[in-house]
N, C-alpha and C positions, 0 to 999 in steps of 0.2 A: 406876464411873468414866466409861465411855463411854456415850453414848446408844444406844438400841437401833438406831436408824437407822444410826449409824456402824458398829456391829458388823456389821449386815447388809450394808451397802454396801462397807465397807473391810476389816474384820477377818476375816470368814468367808472371803472369797476368798483373802486373804493366807495364812491358816492352812492352808487346803487346798492352796494352791500349795506352801507349805513342806513339807507332808506328802509331796510328791513329789520333794523335793530329793534330790540324789545322795549327800549326806552323811547317814549313819545318825543321827548325833547331832541334826542339824537336824530330821529326820523325827520322831524320838522326842519332842523338845521340842515341836514343833508338835502332834503327836498328843495330848500330855498337856494341851494347852489346849482340846481339844474340849469337855470338861465345863464349862469356864468359859464357852465360847460358848453351850452349851445352857442353862446357868443364866441367862445374860443375856437370852436370847431366849425363855425358856419361856412367857412371857405372850403372845408373838406366834406364833400357831399356824402361820402360813405360814413364818416364818423358822425356827422349831423343826423343822418337817418338812423344810425344805430342808437343814438340817445333818444330820438323820438320814438322809435319802435319799442324800446324798453319802457319808456314812460307810458306809451299807449297800452302796453301789456298790463299795466297797473289798473287800467279802467275795467278790465274784465276779470280781475283777480277775485278769488273767493274770500280773500282777507280784506276786511273793511279798512284797515289801516293803509293798505296799498291803494284802495279806491280813494281814500282821503288824500294820499300823496299825489294821485293823478290830478285831483282837483287843484291842489296846491301848486303842483308843477305846471299845469296848464294855465293857472291864473297868473303865474309869473310870466309865461309866454305872452299872455294877453296884455299884462301891464307893461311888458317890454316892447310892445308893438311888433311882435312877430305876426303881422296881420294875416299872412297867408294861412295861419293855423287857427285863427279865431273862429271862423265858421265851423271848422271841423271840431274844435273844442266844444262849442255850443251844442253841436249835434250830439256829441257823445254825452254831454251833461244831460240833455233831454232823455237819452236812453237810460242813464243812471237814475234820473229822477223817477222814470216810469217803473223801474225795477228795484229800486233801493229799499231795503228793509231796515237799515241802520240810520236812525235820525241824525246822527252826527255828520254823516256824509251829506245829507240833504241840507242841514244847517250850514255846513261849510260852503256849499254851492251858493246858498242864499247870501251868506256874508260876502263872498267874493263878488257876486253879481252886484250887490248893493254898493260895495266900495268902488268897483270899476264903473258902474253907471254914474256915480257921483263924479268920478274923475274924467270919464270919457264922454258922458252925456249923449249928445246927438249921434256920435259915432256908432254907438251900439244899436241905435234904432235902425241903422241901415242893414243890419244882419238879420236875415229872415228867422233864424232859430232863436234869436234873442226874445222875440215876442212869445214864441212857443215855450221857452224856458219860464217866462213870467206866468204864462197860463198854467204850466205844470206846478209851479210853486204855489199858485193860488188854488190849485185843485185839491180834491179830497184825499188824493194819495200822499199828500205832503202835509198832513195835519200837524206834524211835529214842529213845523216852522210857524 
């Protein structure tokens, strides 16, 4: 519908601005659009990397809502079969689980893993960090789950 240039110049900044909105529903809706942005700019390496870099920055944010958005955004990548990013997403999720103090982020990771494991099944078992994620979720550091 939109040209790549319009997506890069107007929509990407708007979506990521809305990802920081005070209203959770707005943040969630904006986060769910990340996969559409990536799909639209996947032929433009620079724009694609820009979206990924911004999303990856959310993983290290001091704001729990941005860490939640990282999980949501990367879960959309996994669901959309951007397979080259699955292993990296799992690795970052392990890091988040080892360091996360907010139960909602841990619960969101567990929800996404559960849903994706049901949908993808054996595919996930081929990723080395998937087992580690399960171990972290079963560990004492994640008692909220």
